C-alpha positions in Angstrom: 7.0 -33.2 -39.8 8.1 -30.8 -42.5 4.8 -31.3 -44.2 2.8 -30.4 -41.0 4.9 -27.3 -40.5 4.4 -26.3 -44.2 0.6 -26.8 -43.8 0.4 -24.7 -40.6 2.5 -22.0 -42.4 0.0 -22.1 -45.3 -2.9 -21.7 -42.9 -1.3 -18.7 -41.2 -0.5 -17.2 -44.6 -4.1 -17.7 -45.8 -5.5 -16.2 -42.7 -3.2 -13.1 -43.1 -4.0 -12.7 -46.8 -7.8 -13.0 -47.0 -9.3 -11.2 -50.0 -11.5 -8.3 -49.4 -15.1 -8.4 -50.6 -15.7 -5.7 -53.2 -19.5 -5.7 -52.5 -18.9 -5.2 -48.7 -16.3 -2.6 -49.5 -18.8 -0.5 -51.4 -22.0 -1.1 -49.4 -20.7 -2.1 -46.0 -23.0 -5.2 -46.2 -22.0 -8.9 -46.5 -22.6 -10.4 -49.9 -24.0 -14.0 -50.2 -20.4 -15.3 -50.4 -19.0 -13.4 -47.4 -17.5 -15.8 -44.8 -16.4 -18.5 -47.2 -12.6 -17.8 -46.9 -12.8 -17.6 -43.1 -14.8 -20.8 -43.1 -12.2 -22.6 -45.1 -9.4 -21.4 -42.8 -11.4 -22.6 -39.8 -11.9 -25.9 -41.5 -8.2 -26.3 -42.1 -7.6 -25.5 -38.5 -10.0 -28.4 -37.6 -12.8 -26.1 -36.2 -15.7 -27.7 -38.1 -18.4 -26.0 -35.9 -17.0 -22.5 -36.5 -16.5 -23.3 -40.2 -20.2 -24.2 -40.5 -21.2 -21.1 -38.5 -19.1 -18.8 -40.7 -20.4 -20.2 -44.0 -22.7 -23.3 -44.0 -22.2 -24.0 -47.7 -18.4 -24.3 -47.4 -18.2 -28.0 -46.7 -20.6 -29.1 -49.4 -18.8 -26.8 -51.9 -15.4 -28.4 -50.9 -16.9 -31.9 -51.1 -18.3 -31.1 -54.6 -14.9 -29.7 -55.7 -13.4 -33.1 -54.7 -16.2 -35.1 -56.3 -16.2 -33.4 -59.7 -12.7 -34.4 -60.7 -13.2 -37.9 -59.4 -16.4 -38.2 -61.6 -14.5 -36.9 -64.6 -11.8 -39.5 -64.0 -14.0 -42.5 -63.1 -17.3 -41.6 -64.8 -19.6 -42.6 -62.0 -23.0 -44.0 -63.2 -25.1 -41.3 -61.6 -22.3 -38.8 -61.1 -23.8 -36.1 -63.4 -27.2 -36.3 -61.6 -25.5 -36.1 -58.2 -23.5 -33.0 -59.4 -26.7 -31.2 -60.5 -28.5 -32.0 -57.3 -25.5 -30.9 -55.3 -25.4 -27.5 -57.1 -29.1 -27.0 -56.4 -28.7 -27.9 -52.7 -25.6 -25.7 -52.3 -27.4 -22.8 -54.0 -30.4 -23.3 -51.6 -28.0 -23.3 -48.6 -26.4 -20.1 -49.8 -29.8 -18.3 -50.4 -31.3 -19.5 -47.1 -28.2 -18.5 -45.2 -28.4 -15.0 -46.8 -32.1 -14.7 -46.0 -31.3 -15.7 -42.4 -28.6 -13.0 -42.3 -31.0 -10.4 -43.6 -33.7 -11.5 -41.2 -31.4 -11.4 -38.1 -29.8 -8.1 -39.3 -26.4 -9.9 -39.3 -25.0 -8.4 -42.5 -22.0 -6.6 -41.2 
């Protein structure tokens, strides 16, 4: 029970202390990484759909962040290839999402 309360407190703290984007602060436009923090908070709250809507690459990034240490520890046979492919896919998701934001004029 105490662990759940601590986790919920952490989520509330994260939500209240999101870092400001310097690019958006100077230009007024979202950068390619804008939405990641809010997406992670939504994911921690269990709102997978909103998390994907805020930043489609957040779940693949988190999955890769969990996979890389496991690969380092257990040295999976094709782990390095998987990591390289995952980086490429994640980069493509980020670029395509940013192009979509530009195309739909949804940069603020």
